[in-house]
Backbone bond lengths (Angstrom), bond angles and torsions (degrees), N, CA, C in turn:
res aa  C-N    CA-C-N  psi(-1)  N-CA   C-N-CA  omega(-1)  CA-C   N-CA-C  phi
1 M - - - 1.462 - - 1.541 109.82 -
2 G 1.341 117.23 135.25 1.455 120.90 178.09 1.509 110.44 -126.43
3 W 1.319 114.67 173.02 1.466 120.97 -179.57 1.521 111.34 -114.13
4 S 1.303 115.87 147.82 1.453 120.62 173.46 1.526 109.00 -76.49
5 T 1.323 117.01 171.46 1.455 120.80 177.90 1.521 110.89 -57.99
6 R 1.312 117.04 -44.12 1.471 121.26 -179.21 1.521 110.13 -63.69
7 E 1.337 117.10 -43.53 1.447 121.12 -178.86 1.517 111.77 -65.38
8 L 1.359 115.30 -41.40 1.469 119.41 177.94 1.539 109.79 -61.16
9 A 1.317 116.38 -45.72 1.447 120.13 -178.96 1.523 111.25 -59.78
10 E 1.358 116.90 -42.88 1.446 120.92 179.74 1.513 112.03 -64.19
11 L 1.344 116.55 -41.42 1.456 121.42 179.41 1.514 112.03 -62.97
12 A 1.337 116.06 -38.37 1.454 121.61 -174.65 1.540 111.41 -89.20
13 G 1.319 118.21 -5.59 1.452 119.58 -176.56 1.511 112.25 71.15
14 A 1.336 116.88 29.66 1.441 123.25 179.15 1.523 109.35 -113.55
15 T 1.305 115.32 -172.90 1.464 120.25 175.01 1.514 109.84 -115.03
16 V 1.317 116.47 157.48 1.448 120.95 178.68 1.544 109.26 -59.52
17 K 1.325 114.98 -40.30 1.471 119.43 178.94 1.511 111.51 -60.30
18 S 1.339 118.04 -39.90 1.466 121.11 178.16 1.505 111.80 -64.47
19 V 1.342 116.38 -44.78 1.468 120.70 -179.53 1.537 109.22 -59.45
20 R 1.304 117.02 -44.11 1.458 121.18 -179.61 1.523 110.45 -65.88
21 H 1.331 117.15 -36.11 1.457 120.93 176.94 1.516 111.12 -66.35
22 Y 1.312 117.45 -39.32 1.462 121.24 176.68 1.514 111.75 -58.94
23 H 1.342 114.88 -38.26 1.462 119.27 175.71 1.536 110.32 -65.22
24 D 1.330 115.88 -45.36 1.453 121.45 -174.30 1.532 111.68 -60.90
25 I 1.343 116.89 -36.92 1.472 118.97 -177.23 1.526 111.85 -95.15
26 G 1.332 117.30 2.44 1.461 120.58 171.80 1.492 116.98 83.26
27 I 1.336 119.95 19.41 1.476 119.40 178.92 1.546 111.67 -102.34
28 L 1.308 116.24 -2.19 1.455 120.40 175.66 1.520 107.91 -134.39
29 E 1.344 115.88 121.48 1.458 119.41 -177.91 1.517 111.50 -67.45
30 Q 1.308 114.93 147.20 1.464 119.82 176.09 1.531 108.97 -70.83
31 P 1.331 117.92 138.37 1.458 120.05 178.75 1.540 111.30 -83.45
32 A 1.291 114.99 168.52 1.461 119.12 173.94 1.532 109.11 -72.15
33 K 1.316 116.24 162.14 1.451 120.03 179.12 1.537 110.22 -108.89
34 A 1.294 113.99 144.27 1.455 118.52 177.78 1.534 109.31 -76.06
35 S 1.323 115.90 175.75 1.452 120.30 -178.74 1.537 112.89 -61.35
36 N 1.323 115.98 -23.60 1.469 118.74 179.79 1.526 112.56 -86.07
37 G 1.347 116.10 1.74 1.438 120.85 177.07 1.511 115.48 90.48
38 Y 1.336 118.20 -4.20 1.450 122.22 -179.94 1.515 111.34 -86.03
39 K 1.307 117.34 148.10 1.451 122.13 177.97 1.516 109.93 -68.29
40 Q 1.330 113.98 143.38 1.455 119.96 178.72 1.539 107.68 -127.46
41 Y 1.315 115.20 107.60 1.474 121.40 -178.78 1.516 110.29 -88.65
42 G 1.342 114.42 145.36 1.458 120.49 177.77 1.511 112.40 -113.39
43 V 1.333 115.06 -172.10 1.458 120.48 -178.61 1.534 110.83 -62.10
44 V 1.313 118.14 -36.76 1.473 120.00 -177.72 1.541 109.81 -60.94
45 H 1.332 117.17 -36.48 1.444 120.82 178.64 1.516 111.12 -70.62
46 L 1.322 115.90 -40.64 1.469 120.05 178.16 1.533 109.67 -60.57
47 L 1.341 116.85 -46.87 1.452 120.30 -178.88 1.534 111.50 -62.99
48 R 1.343 115.83 -37.70 1.467 118.59 -179.60 1.541 110.15 -67.19
49 V 1.321 118.62 -42.72 1.471 121.24 179.07 1.534 109.41 -61.90
50 L 1.331 116.28 -42.85 1.471 120.03 177.67 1.523 111.20 -62.26
51 Q 1.318 116.27 -38.26 1.458 121.03 178.28 1.555 110.13 -64.53
52 I 1.310 115.55 -45.11 1.468 120.64 179.15 1.524 109.93 -59.90
53 K 1.320 116.72 -46.02 1.455 121.10 179.33 1.522 111.94 -61.86
54 R 1.311 116.44 -39.61 1.466 120.05 178.97 1.540 111.72 -65.52
55 L 1.314 116.42 -44.27 1.467 120.59 -179.88 1.528 112.05 -66.49
56 T 1.323 116.45 -41.66 1.474 118.65 178.79 1.532 111.09 -70.14
57 A 1.327 117.81 -30.22 1.454 120.62 176.96 1.539 110.01 -66.52
58 L 1.320 117.46 -30.94 1.471 121.80 176.13 1.521 111.99 -70.43
59 G 1.344 115.05 -24.51 1.452 119.48 -179.64 1.510 114.70 124.39
60 F 1.327 118.08 -2.39 1.467 120.32 178.04 1.527 108.95 -71.14
61 S 1.310 117.04 141.43 1.441 121.34 173.36 1.516 109.78 -80.61
62 L 1.307 117.10 162.49 1.458 119.01 179.26 1.537 111.57 -63.53
63 S 1.326 117.12 -32.78 1.463 118.87 177.02 1.525 110.57 -66.28
64 Q 1.344 117.26 -36.26 1.460 120.22 176.20 1.530 110.69 -67.88
65 V 1.305 117.15 -38.86 1.463 121.37 176.92 1.530 109.68 -60.65
66 A 1.344 114.91 -42.44 1.467 120.33 179.93 1.526 109.80 -63.67
67 A 1.356 117.74 -40.82 1.438 121.08 -178.87 1.517 112.07 -65.69
68 M 1.322 117.82 -31.14 1.458 121.49 178.50 1.513 111.24 -67.24
69 G 1.332 116.78 -33.86 1.444 119.60 -174.11 1.514 111.31 62.28
70 D 1.299 115.93 -131.18 1.468 120.01 178.93 1.522 112.64 -94.76
71 E 1.335 117.77 -0.03 1.474 121.78 -176.76 1.515 109.37 -86.74
72 V 1.310 117.12 74.10 1.452 120.27 -178.31 1.513 113.81 -120.24
73 D 1.359 116.95 14.65 1.463 119.59 179.74 1.540 109.38 -59.27
74 H 1.316 116.43 -50.42 1.467 120.55 176.28 1.516 108.43 -159.95
75 P 1.341 118.67 77.16 1.475 122.01 -178.25 1.540 109.56 -77.47
76 E 1.326 116.05 77.31 1.464 120.95 -171.43 1.521 112.27 -56.00
77 H 1.322 117.84 -45.27 1.454 120.08 -178.28 1.525 111.26 -59.71
78 S 1.332 115.30 -45.77 1.482 119.70 -178.76 1.523 109.79 -66.12
79 L 1.327 116.95 -39.03 1.449 120.03 -179.58 1.540 111.57 -64.93
80 R 1.324 115.86 -43.06 1.484 119.83 179.90 1.517 109.82 -65.89
81 A 1.332 117.27 -39.98 1.467 120.01 179.43 1.517 110.27 -64.29
82 L 1.327 116.01 -41.72 1.466 120.00 177.76 1.512 111.02 -64.30
83 D 1.321 116.97 -40.53 1.483 120.72 -179.89 1.551 108.86 -60.76
84 A 1.327 116.80 -41.22 1.472 119.88 178.95 1.514 111.50 -65.67
85 E 1.332 116.64 -39.43 1.452 121.11 178.61 1.535 110.42 -64.66
86 L 1.317 116.53 -42.61 1.472 120.10 -179.11 1.517 110.03 -67.62
87 A 1.358 117.11 -38.19 1.472 118.95 177.45 1.525 111.45 -61.51
88 A 1.350 116.63 -40.86 1.449 120.91 178.22 1.524 111.42 -66.47
89 T 1.331 115.61 -37.97 1.459 119.89 178.52 1.524 110.61 -66.13
90 I 1.313 116.86 -42.83 1.465 121.37 179.61 1.530 110.44 -61.94
91 E 1.346 116.05 -42.19 1.466 121.01 178.86 1.519 110.33 -62.33
92 R 1.359 115.93 -43.21 1.459 119.73 179.80 1.520 111.25 -64.78
93 L 1.334 117.26 -41.40 1.446 120.37 178.94 1.528 112.79 -67.58
94 Q 1.326 116.06 -36.51 1.476 119.76 176.43 1.517 110.53 -63.30
95 R 1.353 116.54 -41.74 1.455 119.89 177.56 1.526 110.31 -63.94
96 A 1.338 115.94 -40.08 1.452 119.44 -179.77 1.529 110.64 -65.11
97 R 1.341 116.58 -38.44 1.478 118.54 178.10 1.524 112.00 -67.19
98 M 1.324 116.36 -37.79 1.468 120.25 176.56 1.509 110.51 -61.51
99 E 1.351 116.31 -44.83 1.441 120.00 179.31 1.519 111.11 -64.80
100 L 1.328 116.70 -42.07 1.459 119.53 178.47 1.542 110.95 -61.34
101 G 1.331 116.87 -37.82 1.445 120.76 177.52 1.517 111.28 -60.78
102 L 1.352 116.85 -44.58 1.443 120.81 178.25 1.513 112.12 -64.37
103 I 1.348 114.97 -41.97 1.464 119.85 179.52 1.510 111.05 -61.93
104 L 1.319 117.12 -42.50 1.467 121.06 -179.77 1.522 111.65 -69.25
105 R 1.344 116.60 -42.61 1.468 119.17 -177.44 1.504 113.21 -66.65
106 H 1.348 115.89 -34.55 1.456 119.22 -174.02 1.541 113.21 -108.70
107 S 1.336 115.94 8.82 1.467 120.05 -178.04 1.521 111.72 51.45
108 A 1.333 114.62 42.43 1.466 121.00 -177.55 1.526 109.84 -83.60
109 R 1.309 114.86 164.35 1.452 121.34 177.61 1.515 109.78 -77.41
110 P 1.364 118.46 136.50 1.463 119.21 -177.85 1.524 114.47 -81.46
111 D 1.344 118.31 -8.07 1.458 120.12 -177.42 1.524 112.85 -88.71
112 L 1.329 117.72 0.72 1.452 122.64 175.21 1.531 109.70 -124.90
113 P 1.334 118.46 147.60 1.461 119.01 170.40 1.527 108.65 -53.58
114 P 1.328 119.46 137.15 1.468 121.33 -174.82 1.526 112.86 -53.99
115 E 1.347 117.15 -38.03 1.464 117.94 -177.79 1.536 111.90 -63.46
116 L 1.330 116.12 -32.76 1.457 118.70 179.02 1.530 110.96 -76.59
117 D 1.336 116.62 -41.70 1.463 119.22 -179.13 1.528 110.95 -65.33
118 L 1.330 116.10 -43.46 1.453 119.35 179.89 1.511 110.93 -66.61
119 A 1.345 116.33 -37.93 1.457 119.42 177.30 1.523 109.94 -63.79
120 G 1.333 115.11 -36.81 1.461 119.67 178.73 1.535 111.10 -64.17
121 H 1.317 117.46 -35.75 1.464 119.64 175.57 1.519 110.82 -60.52
122 D 1.341 115.98 -41.94 1.481 120.04 -179.30 1.514 111.87 -66.71
123 G 1.340 115.53 -42.43 1.449 120.28 -175.23 1.491 115.33 -90.44
124 E 1.337 118.08 2.63 1.450 123.47 178.40 1.536 110.55 51.68
125 L 1.328 116.27 62.60 1.453 120.58 -177.65 1.531 111.30 -69.67
126 S 1.319 114.59 147.28 1.459 119.78 170.80 1.529 108.13 -74.68
127 D 1.322 115.65 165.49 1.468 119.48 178.73 1.532 109.92 -60.30
128 E 1.328 116.48 -37.39 1.480 120.69 -179.40 1.526 110.62 -65.67
129 D 1.345 115.80 -44.57 1.461 119.23 179.93 1.522 110.57 -65.66
130 R 1.319 116.40 -37.15 1.458 119.16 179.82 1.542 110.90 -66.16
131 S 1.325 114.82 -39.64 1.469 119.46 177.96 1.523 110.56 -65.35
132 F 1.350 115.85 -40.91 1.471 118.79 178.10 1.515 110.87 -65.36
133 A 1.331 117.36 -34.50 1.472 121.46 177.10 1.519 109.82 -62.79
134 T 1.331 116.87 -35.33 1.470 120.49 177.76 1.524 109.92 -59.96
135 Y 1.338 115.57 -44.28 1.473 119.44 178.20 1.545 110.32 -66.15
136 M 1.307 117.51 -44.06 1.464 120.44 -176.68 1.511 111.81 -64.68
137 S 1.324 117.64 -27.50 1.457 121.03 177.11 1.527 110.86 -62.72
138 R 1.334 117.29 -22.00 1.461 121.91 176.30 1.524 111.76 -85.87
139 V 1.331 116.56 -32.18 1.456 121.76 -174.07 1.514 113.17 -82.15
140 L 1.341 116.97 -40.51 1.448 121.49 -171.69 1.535 112.89 -82.76
141 S 1.319 115.23 149.90 1.469 121.64 174.19 1.530 107.91 -77.58
142 P 1.354 118.59 164.09 1.474 120.06 -179.88 1.525 114.88 -51.86
143 P 1.355 120.18 -46.11 1.467 118.45 179.30 1.524 111.34 -64.56
144 E 1.340 117.58 -39.58 1.451 121.12 178.84 1.524 110.93 -67.41
145 L 1.320 116.16 -32.05 1.457 121.17 177.71 1.509 109.60 -64.08
146 D 1.322 117.22 -39.86 1.464 122.07 177.19 1.531 109.82 -61.30
147 S 1.335 116.62 -44.77 1.458 120.51 179.14 1.534 110.49 -64.01
148 Y 1.319 116.43 -39.49 1.448 120.39 -179.70 1.529 109.91 -66.10
149 A 1.358 116.81 -38.23 1.465 119.82 176.83 1.516 111.11 -62.74
150 E 1.333 116.24 -39.98 1.463 119.68 177.91 1.530 110.22 -64.27
151 L 1.333 116.17 -37.56 1.456 120.13 177.41 1.533 110.42 -62.17
152 L 1.329 116.20 -42.73 1.462 119.99 -177.55 1.525 111.54 -66.72
153 R 1.331 116.51 -21.74 1.460 119.84 178.45 1.522 112.47 -77.01
154 S 1.293 116.13 -10.72 1.471 119.26 179.39 1.517 110.57 -58.14
155 P 1.296 118.99 133.61 1.467 121.56 -178.72 1.520 111.20 -63.68
156 A 1.309 114.78 147.14 1.465 119.72 177.87 1.527 110.15 -66.83
157 T 1.317 115.55 144.60 1.480 121.67 177.30 1.542 107.81 -114.21
158 R 1.312 114.67 170.94 1.460 118.62 177.95 1.545 109.77 -58.07
159 A 1.337 115.19 -39.93 1.460 118.96 -177.02 1.548 110.73 -66.89
160 T 1.335 117.28 -42.62 1.475 118.35 -179.09 1.523 110.79 -68.75
161 V 1.319 117.93 -34.90 1.470 120.70 175.23 1.533 110.08 -63.10
162 D 1.326 115.38 -43.22 1.474 120.51 178.71 1.526 110.79 -62.76
163 F 1.340 115.70 -36.80 1.470 119.88 178.78 1.542 109.40 -64.63
164 D 1.336 116.88 -46.69 1.460 120.65 -179.13 1.551 111.58 -60.27
165 E 1.320 115.17 -32.66 1.474 120.68 -175.64 1.515 112.33 -96.31
166 L 1.337 117.89 2.48 1.466 121.39 -175.39 1.521 110.44 -65.39
167 P 1.331 118.79 121.73 1.475 120.00 179.45 1.522 110.91 -74.62
168 S 1.289 116.51 155.33 1.457 121.58 -176.08 1.521 112.18 -64.59
169 D 1.350 117.67 -22.79 1.474 120.07 -178.76 1.539 112.38 -102.37
170 A 1.368 116.34 23.49 1.463 119.65 178.96 1.530 109.83 -58.76
171 D 1.340 115.94 139.31 1.474 118.90 -176.67 1.526 111.91 -76.04
172 E 1.320 114.32 173.40 1.475 121.69 -175.41 1.516 111.95 -60.00
173 S 1.322 118.12 -46.38 1.474 120.07 -177.45 1.514 111.94 -64.66
174 T 1.333 117.28 -37.04 1.468 120.75 178.17 1.516 110.55 -65.06
175 R 1.325 116.98 -43.27 1.468 120.51 -179.62 1.521 111.17 -67.28
176 A 1.317 116.26 -41.82 1.470 120.26 -179.68 1.537 110.35 -65.51
177 D 1.318 117.35 -41.57 1.462 120.46 179.51 1.518 111.26 -64.91
178 L 1.332 116.74 -41.31 1.461 119.67 179.96 1.528 111.23 -65.82
179 A 1.341 116.42 -41.15 1.463 119.61 177.41 1.498 110.76 -61.38
180 R 1.350 116.20 -43.87 1.471 119.99 179.55 1.534 111.34 -58.63
181 R 1.335 118.02 -39.95 1.453 120.86 -179.21 1.529 112.20 -73.88
182 M 1.333 116.80 -29.71 1.448 120.58 -176.84 1.508 113.98 -81.65
183 I 1.345 117.06 -27.82 1.488 120.87 -175.09 1.511 112.25 -54.70
184 P 1.350 120.73 -53.23 1.464 118.78 -179.15 1.520 112.59 -63.16
185 E 1.334 118.58 -33.56 1.443 120.20 179.05 1.520 111.07 -67.01
186 V 1.335 116.98 -42.03 1.473 121.63 178.63 1.525 110.33 -65.86
187 E 1.315 116.92 -40.92 1.473 120.95 179.05 1.539 109.90 -62.10
188 A 1.305 117.44 -41.83 1.466 120.98 179.59 1.539 110.88 -66.01
189 L 1.314 116.04 -39.61 1.481 120.32 178.22 1.511 111.00 -66.59
190 A 1.336 116.70 -37.02 1.472 120.07 -179.80 1.509 110.94 -65.74
191 V 1.331 117.02 -34.28 1.466 120.58 177.09 1.531 110.31 -72.13
192 E 1.321 116.11 -40.15 1.456 120.39 -176.96 1.525 113.00 -76.83
193 H 1.334 117.76 -31.50 1.466 122.37 -177.57 1.527 110.12 -132.88
194 P 1.359 116.93 66.30 1.477 119.58 -175.66 1.517 112.59 -61.61
195 G 1.334 118.20 -34.13 1.455 120.10 -178.50 1.496 114.16 -63.20
196 A 1.343 117.32 -21.55 1.451 120.69 179.69 1.528 112.28 -80.98
197 F 1.346 115.99 -14.68 1.453 120.12 -176.83 1.541 112.89 -109.11
198 E 1.341 115.78 -12.80 1.448 119.33 -178.75 1.526 108.34 -131.62
199 H 1.331 116.47 139.30 1.459 120.27 177.55 1.531 108.78 -148.26
200 P 1.337 116.54 162.88 1.484 120.27 -174.34 1.511 114.96 -55.22
201 N 1.341 118.31 -27.43 1.439 120.16 -176.70 1.530 113.24 -91.50
202 A 1.332 115.43 14.64 1.468 119.43 -172.90 1.533 112.36 -59.21
203 Q 1.335 117.69 -32.73 1.439 119.86 -178.78 1.526 113.14 -92.20
204 D 1.315 116.52 1.65 1.457 120.24 -179.15 1.528 110.11 -79.94
205 T 1.325 115.86 120.61 1.461 120.43 -176.52 1.507 111.77 -60.24
206 R 1.317 116.81 -42.84 1.466 119.73 -179.47 1.536 111.05 -62.19
207 T 1.338 117.26 -40.54 1.440 120.79 178.10 1.520 111.77 -62.06
208 R 1.319 115.76 -45.05 1.473 119.90 179.28 1.522 110.32 -60.49
209 E 1.319 115.78 -43.60 1.469 119.43 -179.34 1.522 111.00 -66.47
210 D 1.331 116.63 -38.40 1.465 119.99 179.09 1.522 111.48 -64.57
211 V 1.346 115.72 -42.35 1.458 119.52 179.58 1.511 110.30 -61.83
212 K 1.357 116.21 -43.92 1.462 119.33 179.59 1.527 111.20 -64.03
213 A 1.335 116.46 -36.94 1.465 119.72 -179.80 1.527 110.39 -65.65
214 V 1.330 116.03 -42.77 1.463 119.66 179.42 1.518 110.74 -64.19
215 M 1.354 116.54 -44.61 1.457 121.15 -179.41 1.532 111.06 -62.70
216 S 1.318 116.13 -39.30 1.479 119.68 -176.91 1.517 111.54 -67.04
217 E 1.322 117.88 -24.30 1.452 122.04 177.98 1.520 111.99 -83.67
218 L 1.321 116.45 -29.20 1.452 120.78 -172.78 1.524 113.93 -91.08
219 Y 1.328 116.84 -34.01 1.458 119.98 -173.63 1.533 110.12 -110.41
220 N 1.328 116.12 150.30 1.463 118.46 -179.24 1.537 110.62 -78.71
221 P 1.335 117.75 169.19 1.483 119.81 -175.49 1.512 114.24 -56.92
222 A 1.321 118.24 -38.19 1.453 120.06 -179.24 1.527 110.16 -67.76
223 Q 1.324 116.81 -42.03 1.473 120.06 177.86 1.520 111.51 -63.84
224 L 1.324 116.76 -39.65 1.463 120.22 178.69 1.521 110.28 -64.57
225 D 1.328 117.19 -37.33 1.462 120.38 178.02 1.529 109.78 -63.78
226 V 1.312 117.94 -42.14 1.473 121.21 178.33 1.510 109.59 -63.42
227 L 1.334 117.95 -42.86 1.467 120.95 179.74 1.524 110.16 -61.78
228 R 1.316 117.64 -40.31 1.455 120.98 179.43 1.558 109.36 -64.47
229 R 1.292 117.16 -40.05 1.447 121.35 -178.34 1.531 111.86 -64.65
230 I 1.334 115.88 -32.64 1.471 117.46 -179.30 1.526 112.60 -97.92
231 G 1.341 115.37 6.35 1.463 120.04 174.11 1.502 115.52 86.26
232 L 1.350 117.40 17.76 1.473 120.20 180.00 1.519 111.60 -112.27
233 G 1.318 116.77 10.27 1.457 119.11 179.81 1.506 112.46 -87.38
234 R 1.325 116.53 17.53 1.472 122.12 178.04 1.504 107.48 -145.71
235 A 1.313 117.08 163.27 1.471 120.31 176.43 1.490 108.41 -63.11
236 Q 1.370 115.36 135.77 1.470 118.63 -177.22 1.516 111.21 -83.02
């Protein structure tokens, strides 16, 4: 007596689609066919499907199951590799839960790391600065991100408010005066938060070009001119 594909799937707690997929990727042998042309599965197929389900429930991918073949008595190397993957996944999920907790408690935006969004609340960031922070969250390493968050917590000054409100058609003298007022403030911040101004990709040409491209989209021509004058119109 044999089982049809549907019967095998029901016995194994799988789906017909899964059984067919196991055939397609070569981890389940095709059964013989009865005289009527229908597949007839036996106990060996049932046990193999149960084995596949057990291994995937542990966390093995189907490609890893295929690589094991029939050598599953005690695949120590595969088990240790899987254990390391699961440990990394657990750590990532724990970090995600911590971030979600911060986001929920402080009604923060989910599209920014919480430390940057909360820092932005303190420093009253403009929409442009907040958007640039979104990009920097991708560029900076975790320690540098912490420094950048501290930088964002710096209180707004008259000069930074003037920069945020600077119209695109600001004249030369207005731009020069604003740059002159901002230079000592930027220099002081660079000393206080060096990690926010320097990062491992600083000498990477593509990174510099990407930073300039992002800035050119976010800030108006007058603001970009001021940034160039104070040395921030390029990747640091």
